[in-house]
N, C-alpha and C positions, 0 to 999 in steps of 0.2 A: 414547553413544546420546542423540540429542536427544529431548526431550519432543514429543509431537504438537502441531503448530502453533507451536512455538517456533523462532525464527530461529537459524540456525547462526552468524550474523554480528552484529556490533554496529556500527551506523552512527550518526553524528551526525544531528541534525535537518536540518542543511543538506545533508548527503550524501543523506539520504532524499528531500528536496525535489528535488534534482537528478536522482536516479534516477527519481522519478515523472515529472518533466518530460521526461526522455529517453524514457520509455515512451509518450509521446503520439505514437504512430507516424504518425498522419495529420496531425499538426501543427495540429489545430483548436483547441488550447488547453484541451481537456477529456480526461479519462481515461474511456474506455468500459470495460465490464466485461472484455472480452478484453484490453485494454491493462493493466488493473489486475491481472488474473490473472498476466500475464507479469511485471509489476513485483513482485508478491508472491513469485513464484518466484525472481526475481533477488535479492530481499532475503534469500532463504534459507529461506523458510517451507516446512515439510514438507508442508503441505496448502494450497497457494496458491489453489486453486479456492474452497474454503470461506472462507478468510480474505478473499479478494476480494469474495465475495458478502455476507458479513457486514459488511465494510468499506463496501461500497456502500450497504447498508441503513442503516448508522450515520451515514455522512458526507454522503450525498446529501440535503441539507436541502430542496431545492426539488422533489425527486421526479422529475427529468427523466432519470434513468438515467445520468447523467454526473457526474464529479467535476470541478468548476470550480476555478480558481485561488483563489477565495474559500473553497472547501471543503477546500483542500489541507492547511491547518494541522490541521484536525480529523482528516483521514486520517492525518497523521503522528502525532498523539496516539494514534490507534488502533494504528498499526503499531508504535509504540514499546513498547506493552504486551507484545509478543510477542518482543522481542529477548532473547536469552540474556544475562543480566547477568553481567559479569565483576567479580569482587570481589577 
């Protein structure tokens, strides 16, 4: 049984970056909250809605409601904290 909010999967930083980029559904170069929710679900988070909203608040440095390419590394830092660590 997974802990609440912990991902079932373990992705590298580069894999996560690619997953986030692929979830830019409209191709505008930014992740909206709905795109981020889908990406968090794809990454295996058990509560993607909350992880996405907290991630947006944590990573959206300019407050525009979008995650830009410049903010993507901070988003990956955030997402990495919730991966189930394999030992």
